[in-house]
Structures are given as C-alpha cells and as structure tokens.
TISE-113327 format. One record per residue (C-alpha): x, y, z. Coordinates in Angstrom, 2 decimals, padded with zeros to 5 digits, m for minus. Example, Ala and Ser with C-alpha at 12.3 -4.5 7.8 and 13.67 -1.06 7.14 Angstrom:
BEGIN
<r u="012.30" v="m004.50" w="007.80"/>
<r u="013.67" v="m001.06" w="007.14"/>
END
This chain:
BEGIN
<r u="017.20" v="m006.52" w="m012.96"/>
<r u="015.46" v="m004.04" w="m010.57"/>
<r u="014.92" v="m000.52" w="m011.81"/>
<r u="013.76" v="002.14" w="m009.75"/>
<r u="011.08" v="004.33" w="m011.22"/>
<r u="009.67" v="006.75" w="m008.74"/>
<r u="009.09" v="007.49" w="m005.27"/>
<r u="006.19" v="009.14" w="m003.56"/>
<r u="005.73" v="010.60" w="m000.14"/>
<r u="001.99" v="011.71" w="000.53"/>
<r u="000.23" v="011.93" w="003.63"/>
<r u="m001.94" v="009.47" w="004.92"/>
<r u="m004.94" v="010.97" w="003.66"/>
<r u="m007.81" v="009.63" w="000.98"/>
<r u="m007.73" v="012.80" w="m000.65"/>
<r u="m004.31" v="011.85" w="m001.84"/>
<r u="m004.64" v="008.67" w="m003.15"/>
<r u="m005.66" v="009.81" w="m006.66"/>
<r u="m002.13" v="011.09" w="m006.56"/>
<r u="m000.63" v="007.41" w="m006.35"/>
<r u="m002.62" v="006.14" w="m008.75"/>
<r u="m001.64" v="008.70" w="m011.36"/>
<r u="002.28" v="007.97" w="m010.68"/>
<r u="001.31" v="003.77" w="m011.29"/>
<r u="m001.12" v="004.43" w="m013.73"/>
<r u="001.59" v="006.59" w="m015.93"/>
<r u="005.10" v="004.25" w="m015.35"/>
<r u="002.52" v="001.19" w="m015.85"/>
<r u="001.57" v="002.42" w="m019.10"/>
<r u="005.21" v="003.34" w="m020.18"/>
<r u="006.22" v="m000.14" w="m019.37"/>
<r u="003.12" v="m001.65" w="m021.34"/>
<r u="000.79" v="m002.93" w="m019.10"/>
<r u="m002.53" v="m003.17" w="m020.83"/>
<r u="m005.93" v="m000.46" w="m019.92"/>
<r u="m006.96" v="m003.91" w="m018.20"/>
<r u="m003.94" v="m004.39" w="m016.08"/>
<r u="m003.49" v="m000.55" w="m015.39"/>
<r u="m007.42" v="m000.26" w="m014.21"/>
<r u="m006.72" v="m003.57" w="m011.46"/>
<r u="m003.43" v="m002.41" w="m010.54"/>
<r u="m005.20" v="001.22" w="m009.55"/>
<r u="m007.96" v="m000.59" w="m007.85"/>
<r u="m005.36" v="m002.85" w="m005.99"/>
<r u="m003.37" v="000.42" w="m004.87"/>
<r u="m006.32" v="001.96" w="m003.49"/>
<r u="m007.67" v="m000.69" w="m001.58"/>
<r u="m003.72" v="m000.91" w="m000.16"/>
<r u="m003.55" v="002.56" w="000.61"/>
<r u="m006.84" v="002.79" w="002.42"/>
<r u="m005.84" v="m000.37" w="004.28"/>
<r u="m002.66" v="001.50" w="005.60"/>
<r u="m004.33" v="004.59" w="006.23"/>
<r u="m006.93" v="002.75" w="008.70"/>
<r u="m003.51" v="001.31" w="010.33"/>
<r u="m002.54" v="005.15" w="010.68"/>
<r u="m005.89" v="005.65" w="012.23"/>
<r u="m005.32" v="002.72" w="014.65"/>
<r u="m002.28" v="004.20" w="015.73"/>
<r u="m003.70" v="007.80" w="016.42"/>
<r u="m000.61" v="008.95" w="014.51"/>
<r u="000.42" v="011.97" w="011.90"/>
<r u="001.29" v="009.51" w="009.55"/>
<r u="003.02" v="009.34" w="005.23"/>
<r u="002.38" v="007.21" w="003.05"/>
<r u="005.65" v="006.10" w="001.25"/>
<r u="005.02" v="004.23" w="m002.10"/>
<r u="008.36" v="003.20" w="m004.49"/>
<r u="007.39" v="002.21" w="m007.88"/>
<r u="010.41" v="m000.51" w="m009.49"/>
<r u="010.26" v="m002.59" w="m012.44"/>
<r u="011.92" v="m005.83" w="m013.06"/>
<r u="012.28" v="m007.58" w="m016.19"/>
<r u="008.70" v="m009.04" w="m016.17"/>
<r u="006.96" v="m006.49" w="m013.84"/>
<r u="005.87" v="m003.26" w="m012.30"/>
<r u="005.94" v="m003.44" w="m008.60"/>
<r u="004.42" v="m000.95" w="m005.90"/>
<r u="005.62" v="m000.98" w="m001.94"/>
<r u="003.04" v="001.15" w="000.45"/>
<r u="005.07" v="001.66" w="003.42"/>
<r u="002.91" v="003.58" w="005.97"/>
<r u="005.69" v="005.94" w="007.89"/>
<r u="004.36" v="007.63" w="011.80"/>
<r u="005.32" v="010.80" w="011.84"/>
<r u="008.09" v="010.50" w="014.71"/>
<r u="006.66" v="013.87" w="016.54"/>
<r u="003.03" v="011.69" w="017.03"/>
<r u="003.97" v="008.28" w="016.95"/>
<r u="002.72" v="005.91" w="019.62"/>
<r u="005.43" v="004.68" w="022.15"/>
<r u="006.04" v="000.75" w="021.11"/>
<r u="004.59" v="000.02" w="025.08"/>
<r u="001.61" v="001.77" w="024.29"/>
<r u="000.94" v="000.25" w="020.93"/>
<r u="001.46" v="m003.44" w="022.56"/>
<r u="m001.49" v="m002.47" w="025.62"/>
<r u="m003.88" v="m001.13" w="022.90"/>
<r u="m006.83" v="m003.04" w="022.15"/>
<r u="m006.98" v="m005.97" w="020.10"/>
<r u="m008.80" v="m005.33" w="016.76"/>
<r u="m012.33" v="m006.97" w="017.12"/>
<r u="m013.62" v="m009.83" w="014.96"/>
<r u="m015.35" v="m007.46" w="012.45"/>
<r u="m012.48" v="m005.25" w="011.89"/>
<r u="m010.07" v="m008.43" w="011.47"/>
<r u="m012.84" v="m009.60" w="008.80"/>
<r u="m012.54" v="m006.05" w="007.04"/>
<r u="m009.19" v="m006.35" w="007.02"/>
<r u="m009.06" v="m009.80" w="005.63"/>
<r u="m011.56" v="m009.03" w="002.72"/>
<r u="m009.71" v="m005.62" w="002.01"/>
<r u="m006.26" v="m008.03" w="001.45"/>
<r u="m008.53" v="m010.84" w="m000.39"/>
<r u="m009.36" v="m007.76" w="m002.80"/>
<r u="m006.22" v="m006.83" w="m003.33"/>
<r u="m005.23" v="m010.17" w="m004.41"/>
<r u="m007.72" v="m010.42" w="m006.92"/>
<r u="m006.37" v="m007.80" w="m008.87"/>
<r u="m002.60" v="m008.13" w="m008.48"/>
<r u="m000.53" v="m011.10" w="m009.49"/>
<r u="001.48" v="m011.29" w="m006.22"/>
<r u="000.47" v="m009.22" w="m002.92"/>
<r u="002.48" v="m009.26" w="000.52"/>
<r u="001.43" v="m007.53" w="003.40"/>
<r u="003.76" v="m007.34" w="006.41"/>
<r u="001.99" v="m005.63" w="009.03"/>
<r u="004.10" v="m005.55" w="012.59"/>
<r u="003.37" v="m004.98" w="016.56"/>
<r u="005.48" v="m002.13" w="016.08"/>
<r u="003.07" v="m000.15" w="013.86"/>
<r u="004.97" v="m000.87" w="010.98"/>
<r u="002.62" v="m001.40" w="007.89"/>
<r u="004.23" v="m002.47" w="004.16"/>
<r u="002.06" v="m003.77" w="001.68"/>
<r u="004.23" v="m005.24" w="m001.90"/>
<r u="001.71" v="m005.29" w="m005.07"/>
<r u="003.47" v="m007.09" w="m008.23"/>
<r u="001.74" v="m006.76" w="m011.78"/>
<r u="003.33" v="m008.53" w="m014.45"/>
<r u="003.91" v="m007.38" w="m018.05"/>
<r u="002.47" v="m009.45" w="m020.48"/>
<r u="004.50" v="m011.61" w="m023.11"/>
END
C-alpha cells in the first residue's frame, strides 16, 4: 500500500540539497530506518540530486527538482524529478542536435549511478532524450 508522505520543490542548485536530505532523514526516522540506513539514503540522495543538477546544466535551463517521498509497507521511496522551467527550457529540436556527452562525462555518470546503487536497495534512473530526468531510490525497512 502506497502512502504519500511529502512533496518538495527546490531550485536545481547544490545549495538546496541539504533541505532534501533533511526531509528524507525526518521521514525515514519516522518510518523506522536505522541511522546507517538514513546515512546511506542521504548519500544516495545527494548523488541523485547532483546528477539531476548536472543534467539541468547540460540543458542550459533554469530548473527545479521535484522530490516525492512515499512509503510502502516495506520501504521509503524517493523520486527525484528534474523540471526545466518552461520559460528557459530548450526546444526539443535544440536538445536533439546538442553534442552527445563525451566519454569521460559518460563514465562519470555511470560511476555516479553505481555509487547510488551501493547505498540504496533499488535504483531506477530514467533519462529521456527530451531532457526529462527521473531517479527512483528505494530503501527497504528492516524486518
């Protein structure tokens, strides 16, 4: 059974990541996550937000991050969505002709995803050619 806990919109800026972490820590502790699990979740959340912010920079758009926190019977789930501002979003055509990421950048992204996977129980990245970015992270409750 899914139970919505919170939704948070913040500017796509590293300065606001601590707010997202605080919400995750508060909700996770209310659900019964251990201190170790909370630390791991915040590490993964920081990396997911950093990755989404990097994608926003590649779009040259002023963007927001929408974080959705919900609980199931067995887990805390956090979705991180990159939402480009309509006023500043690049048209789909402009994004389609943008230079593909170089090998080093692609390797850094792969490493970032692997790091996230080390700290949560399930991680699902969705990066669409249109520029939409979503990361789902799941941290299971003990017992």
